[in-house]
BALOBA-1460 file (C-alpha; in Angstrom, 3 decimals):
// residues 194
<rec num="1" residu="x" x="56.347" y="91.228" z="144.298"/>
<rec num="2" residu="x" x="54.353" y="87.991" z="144.006"/>
<rec num="3" residu="x" x="57.562" y="85.959" z="144.347"/>
<rec num="4" residu="x" x="58.498" y="87.871" z="147.508"/>
<rec num="5" residu="x" x="55.094" y="87.191" z="149.057"/>
<rec num="6" residu="x" x="55.368" y="83.486" z="148.236"/>
<rec num="7" residu="x" x="58.888" y="83.452" z="149.695"/>
<rec num="8" residu="x" x="57.664" y="85.201" z="152.829"/>
<rec num="9" residu="x" x="54.797" y="82.749" z="153.251"/>
<rec num="10" residu="x" x="57.229" y="79.848" z="152.905"/>
<rec num="11" residu="x" x="59.543" y="81.484" z="155.421"/>
<rec num="12" residu="x" x="56.700" y="82.044" z="157.848"/>
<rec num="13" residu="x" x="55.536" y="78.460" z="157.500"/>
<rec num="14" residu="x" x="59.091" y="77.212" z="158.008"/>
<rec num="15" residu="x" x="59.307" y="79.329" z="161.153"/>
<rec num="16" residu="x" x="56.256" y="77.564" z="162.526"/>
<rec num="17" residu="x" x="57.569" y="74.046" z="161.875"/>
<rec num="18" residu="x" x="56.116" y="71.439" z="164.172"/>
<rec num="19" residu="x" x="58.664" y="68.703" z="163.546"/>
<rec num="20" residu="x" x="60.847" y="67.292" z="166.254"/>
<rec num="21" residu="x" x="64.582" y="67.000" z="165.841"/>
<rec num="22" residu="x" x="66.190" y="63.610" z="165.316"/>
<rec num="23" residu="x" x="69.166" y="62.634" z="167.414"/>
<rec num="24" residu="x" x="72.456" y="61.857" z="165.685"/>
<rec num="25" residu="x" x="72.383" y="58.353" z="167.191"/>
<rec num="26" residu="x" x="69.584" y="57.056" z="164.984"/>
<rec num="27" residu="x" x="70.592" y="57.731" z="161.360"/>
<rec num="28" residu="x" x="67.498" y="55.954" z="159.938"/>
<rec num="29" residu="x" x="64.967" y="57.718" z="162.146"/>
<rec num="30" residu="x" x="62.418" y="59.968" z="160.488"/>
<rec num="31" residu="x" x="61.165" y="63.086" z="162.239"/>
<rec num="32" residu="x" x="57.437" y="62.811" z="162.939"/>
<rec num="33" residu="x" x="55.188" y="65.839" z="163.153"/>
<rec num="34" residu="x" x="53.879" y="66.433" z="166.656"/>
<rec num="35" residu="x" x="50.711" y="68.015" z="165.261"/>
<rec num="36" residu="x" x="49.149" y="69.148" z="162.033"/>
<rec num="37" residu="x" x="50.405" y="72.380" z="160.450"/>
<rec num="38" residu="x" x="46.961" y="73.943" z="159.891"/>
<rec num="39" residu="x" x="46.622" y="75.522" z="163.368"/>
<rec num="40" residu="x" x="50.053" y="77.105" z="162.962"/>
<rec num="41" residu="x" x="49.226" y="78.377" z="159.461"/>
<rec num="42" residu="x" x="46.091" y="80.021" z="160.876"/>
<rec num="43" residu="x" x="48.261" y="82.092" z="163.243"/>
<rec num="44" residu="x" x="49.835" y="83.930" z="160.283"/>
<rec num="45" residu="x" x="48.206" y="87.291" z="159.769"/>
<rec num="46" residu="x" x="48.468" y="89.468" z="156.697"/>
<rec num="47" residu="x" x="49.741" y="92.432" z="158.703"/>
<rec num="48" residu="x" x="52.426" y="90.395" z="160.508"/>
<rec num="49" residu="x" x="53.565" y="88.764" z="157.266"/>
<rec num="50" residu="x" x="53.661" y="92.162" z="155.566"/>
<rec num="51" residu="x" x="55.695" y="93.603" z="158.446"/>
<rec num="52" residu="x" x="58.291" y="90.803" z="158.249"/>
<rec num="53" residu="x" x="58.443" y="90.957" z="154.449"/>
<rec num="54" residu="x" x="58.909" y="94.723" z="154.359"/>
<rec num="55" residu="x" x="61.519" y="94.587" z="157.108"/>
<rec num="56" residu="x" x="63.524" y="91.753" z="155.536"/>
<rec num="57" residu="x" x="63.349" y="93.229" z="152.012"/>
<rec num="58" residu="x" x="64.132" y="96.779" z="153.148"/>
<rec num="59" residu="x" x="67.224" y="98.828" z="152.376"/>
<rec num="60" residu="x" x="68.236" y="98.245" z="156.003"/>
<rec num="61" residu="x" x="69.676" y="94.895" z="154.866"/>
<rec num="62" residu="x" x="71.266" y="96.288" z="151.669"/>
<rec num="63" residu="x" x="70.747" y="93.321" z="149.380"/>
<rec num="64" residu="x" x="71.741" y="90.519" z="151.770"/>
<rec num="65" residu="x" x="74.610" y="89.344" z="149.510"/>
<rec num="66" residu="x" x="76.222" y="86.161" z="150.854"/>
<rec num="67" residu="x" x="79.200" y="86.833" z="153.087"/>
<rec num="68" residu="x" x="78.517" y="90.560" z="153.399"/>
<rec num="69" residu="x" x="77.736" y="92.278" z="156.736"/>
<rec num="70" residu="x" x="74.089" y="92.938" z="155.870"/>
<rec num="71" residu="x" x="73.514" y="89.284" z="154.973"/>
<rec num="72" residu="x" x="74.706" y="88.415" z="158.461"/>
<rec num="73" residu="x" x="72.379" y="91.085" z="159.877"/>
<rec num="74" residu="x" x="69.470" y="89.536" z="157.934"/>
<rec num="75" residu="x" x="70.302" y="86.089" z="159.325"/>
<rec num="76" residu="x" x="70.368" y="87.516" z="162.849"/>
<rec num="77" residu="x" x="66.908" y="88.978" z="162.194"/>
<rec num="78" residu="x" x="65.603" y="85.509" z="161.288"/>
<rec num="79" residu="x" x="67.264" y="83.981" z="164.351"/>
<rec num="80" residu="x" x="65.690" y="86.612" z="166.602"/>
<rec num="81" residu="x" x="62.266" y="85.821" z="165.118"/>
<rec num="82" residu="x" x="62.788" y="82.087" z="165.710"/>
<rec num="83" residu="x" x="63.747" y="82.768" z="169.322"/>
<rec num="84" residu="x" x="60.782" y="85.122" z="169.778"/>
<rec num="85" residu="x" x="58.437" y="82.376" z="168.534"/>
<rec num="86" residu="x" x="60.086" y="79.783" z="170.772"/>
<rec num="87" residu="x" x="61.479" y="77.710" z="167.908"/>
<rec num="88" residu="x" x="64.477" y="75.808" z="169.278"/>
<rec num="89" residu="x" x="67.802" y="75.595" z="167.500"/>
<rec num="90" residu="x" x="68.298" y="72.470" z="165.403"/>
<rec num="91" residu="x" x="71.713" y="71.791" z="166.936"/>
<rec num="92" residu="x" x="72.021" y="70.240" z="170.383"/>
<rec num="93" residu="x" x="74.407" y="72.967" z="171.559"/>
<rec num="94" residu="x" x="71.720" y="75.605" z="170.982"/>
<rec num="95" residu="x" x="73.386" y="77.041" z="167.887"/>
<rec num="96" residu="x" x="70.990" y="78.083" z="165.126"/>
<rec num="97" residu="x" x="73.758" y="78.243" z="162.546"/>
<rec num="98" residu="x" x="75.727" y="75.649" z="160.621"/>
<rec num="99" residu="x" x="79.252" y="76.603" z="159.603"/>
<rec num="100" residu="x" x="79.605" y="76.413" z="155.826"/>
<rec num="101" residu="x" x="82.846" y="77.658" z="154.221"/>
<rec num="102" residu="x" x="82.350" y="80.386" z="151.644"/>
<rec num="103" residu="x" x="84.544" y="80.460" z="148.572"/>
<rec num="104" residu="x" x="84.248" y="83.582" z="146.466"/>
<rec num="105" residu="x" x="85.431" y="83.457" z="142.889"/>
<rec num="106" residu="x" x="84.966" y="85.905" z="140.077"/>
<rec num="107" residu="x" x="85.551" y="85.916" z="136.376"/>
<rec num="108" residu="x" x="88.702" y="87.729" z="135.364"/>
<rec num="109" residu="x" x="88.277" y="91.172" z="133.815"/>
<rec num="110" residu="x" x="89.767" y="92.394" z="130.586"/>
<rec num="111" residu="x" x="89.399" y="92.219" z="126.862"/>
<rec num="112" residu="x" x="90.758" y="90.468" z="123.818"/>
<rec num="113" residu="x" x="92.162" y="92.517" z="120.955"/>
<rec num="114" residu="x" x="92.299" y="90.965" z="117.495"/>
<rec num="115" residu="x" x="93.562" y="93.059" z="114.603"/>
<rec num="116" residu="x" x="92.909" y="96.234" z="116.594"/>
<rec num="117" residu="x" x="89.300" y="95.378" z="117.511"/>
<rec num="118" residu="x" x="88.489" y="95.006" z="121.239"/>
<rec num="119" residu="x" x="86.264" y="92.181" z="122.478"/>
<rec num="120" residu="x" x="85.177" y="92.681" z="126.127"/>
<rec num="121" residu="x" x="85.372" y="89.695" z="128.459"/>
<rec num="122" residu="x" x="81.936" y="88.452" z="129.418"/>
<rec num="123" residu="x" x="80.287" y="89.945" z="126.347"/>
<rec num="124" residu="x" x="82.181" y="88.493" z="123.404"/>
<rec num="125" residu="x" x="84.178" y="85.734" z="125.068"/>
<rec num="126" residu="x" x="84.601" y="83.895" z="128.377"/>
<rec num="127" residu="x" x="87.646" y="82.649" z="130.190"/>
<rec num="128" residu="x" x="87.913" y="80.997" z="133.553"/>
<rec num="129" residu="x" x="91.601" y="81.528" z="134.061"/>
<rec num="130" residu="x" x="93.836" y="84.548" z="133.912"/>
<rec num="131" residu="x" x="95.503" y="85.046" z="130.536"/>
<rec num="132" residu="x" x="97.723" y="88.079" z="130.233"/>
<rec num="133" residu="x" x="100.103" y="88.925" z="127.488"/>
<rec num="134" residu="x" x="100.419" y="89.276" z="123.787"/>
<rec num="135" residu="x" x="99.703" y="86.147" z="121.818"/>
<rec num="136" residu="x" x="100.627" y="85.917" z="118.172"/>
<rec num="137" residu="x" x="98.717" y="82.721" z="117.598"/>
<rec num="138" residu="x" x="95.354" y="81.582" z="118.883"/>
<rec num="139" residu="x" x="94.533" y="77.943" z="118.179"/>
<rec num="140" residu="x" x="90.950" y="77.436" z="116.964"/>
<rec num="141" residu="x" x="89.468" y="74.048" z="117.906"/>
<rec num="142" residu="x" x="85.910" y="74.352" z="116.617"/>
<rec num="143" residu="x" x="83.493" y="73.187" z="119.304"/>
<rec num="144" residu="x" x="86.290" y="71.602" z="121.337"/>
<rec num="145" residu="x" x="84.674" y="68.164" z="121.166"/>
<rec num="146" residu="x" x="86.691" y="65.018" z="121.693"/>
<rec num="147" residu="x" x="84.489" y="61.936" z="121.834"/>
<rec num="148" residu="x" x="84.965" y="58.449" z="120.445"/>
<rec num="149" residu="x" x="86.528" y="58.595" z="116.978"/>
<rec num="150" residu="x" x="85.798" y="62.288" z="116.615"/>
<rec num="151" residu="x" x="88.188" y="64.982" z="117.799"/>
<rec num="152" residu="x" x="88.382" y="68.713" z="117.136"/>
<rec num="153" residu="x" x="91.904" y="68.459" z="118.583"/>
<rec num="154" residu="x" x="93.229" y="65.908" z="116.046"/>
<rec num="155" residu="x" x="96.733" y="66.877" z="114.895"/>
<rec num="156" residu="x" x="96.595" y="70.144" z="116.872"/>
<rec num="157" residu="x" x="99.123" y="70.928" z="119.614"/>
<rec num="158" residu="x" x="97.317" y="73.004" z="122.278"/>
<rec num="159" residu="x" x="99.816" y="72.574" z="125.114"/>
<rec num="160" residu="x" x="100.704" y="75.966" z="126.648"/>
<rec num="161" residu="x" x="98.715" y="77.800" z="123.958"/>
<rec num="162" residu="x" x="95.602" y="79.973" z="123.971"/>
<rec num="163" residu="x" x="92.733" y="78.094" z="122.362"/>
<rec num="164" residu="x" x="89.474" y="79.431" z="120.977"/>
<rec num="165" residu="x" x="86.426" y="77.169" z="121.344"/>
<rec num="166" residu="x" x="83.095" y="77.838" z="119.645"/>
<rec num="167" residu="x" x="80.082" y="77.733" z="121.971"/>
<rec num="168" residu="x" x="77.507" y="74.969" z="121.545"/>
<rec num="169" residu="x" x="77.761" y="71.980" z="119.273"/>
<rec num="170" residu="x" x="77.531" y="71.370" z="115.529"/>
<rec num="171" residu="x" x="74.098" y="71.402" z="113.892"/>
<rec num="172" residu="x" x="73.294" y="69.838" z="110.525"/>
<rec num="173" residu="x" x="71.519" y="71.741" z="107.738"/>
<rec num="174" residu="x" x="68.257" y="70.031" z="108.748"/>
<rec num="175" residu="x" x="68.533" y="71.480" z="112.284"/>
<rec num="176" residu="x" x="69.510" y="68.223" z="114.006"/>
<rec num="177" residu="x" x="72.434" y="68.165" z="116.375"/>
<rec num="178" residu="x" x="75.334" y="66.199" z="114.995"/>
<rec num="179" residu="x" x="76.227" y="65.151" z="118.531"/>
<rec num="180" residu="x" x="73.212" y="63.135" z="119.647"/>
<rec num="181" residu="x" x="72.738" y="62.438" z="123.299"/>
<rec num="182" residu="x" x="71.940" y="65.225" z="125.680"/>
<rec num="183" residu="x" x="70.454" y="68.066" z="123.588"/>
<rec num="184" residu="x" x="72.638" y="71.179" z="123.509"/>
<rec num="185" residu="x" x="75.174" y="69.453" z="125.738"/>
<rec num="186" residu="x" x="78.746" y="68.422" z="125.157"/>
<rec num="187" residu="x" x="79.036" y="65.955" z="128.028"/>
<rec num="188" residu="x" x="78.763" y="62.269" z="127.289"/>
<rec num="189" residu="x" x="77.887" y="62.600" z="123.605"/>
<rec num="190" residu="x" x="79.138" y="60.775" z="120.528"/>
<rec num="191" residu="x" x="79.576" y="62.853" z="117.393"/>
<rec num="192" residu="x" x="78.664" y="61.595" z="113.962"/>
<rec num="193" residu="x" x="81.014" y="62.202" z="111.074"/>
<rec num="194" residu="x" x="81.167" y="65.910" z="110.397"/>
């Protein structure tokens, strides 16, 4: 609940912004406040903030998931509040909204069966591409690291095969990562001899 109140306060303060818009012609211009924010902050009442918070967080907006009808309804609520408070649109044509393409992707569903035991996707393994079929051979490549002179792929043909990669990176008996660089990361590291 605390996080929602903080979010609502931030939203209310954003609604009372006193900055002027900058024209597209002057790319280096900085918007300058026309007045201090304190008088605007003093106009926020607990009851009004509570009313907006309870309205926006209500079941009427059904979760406000991006791209869903109730998210659009929630955005229209915010726009109506901006207009009611006399806050002008940021765009010169009077539009309050910026068009941003939405790409929705989801993990595939399914499971992996090895020797009759089922391993559900998302719990026991992850894949980011669809893999259907029966595979007699899964190629294990350890941590899947290929950096400098070290390669988990050395002498292994993985082309057009299903590969199994262990999560993380190798750790020595003393607890140190054998791939120094970014801790717990596989990007841009150099592995010591394993």
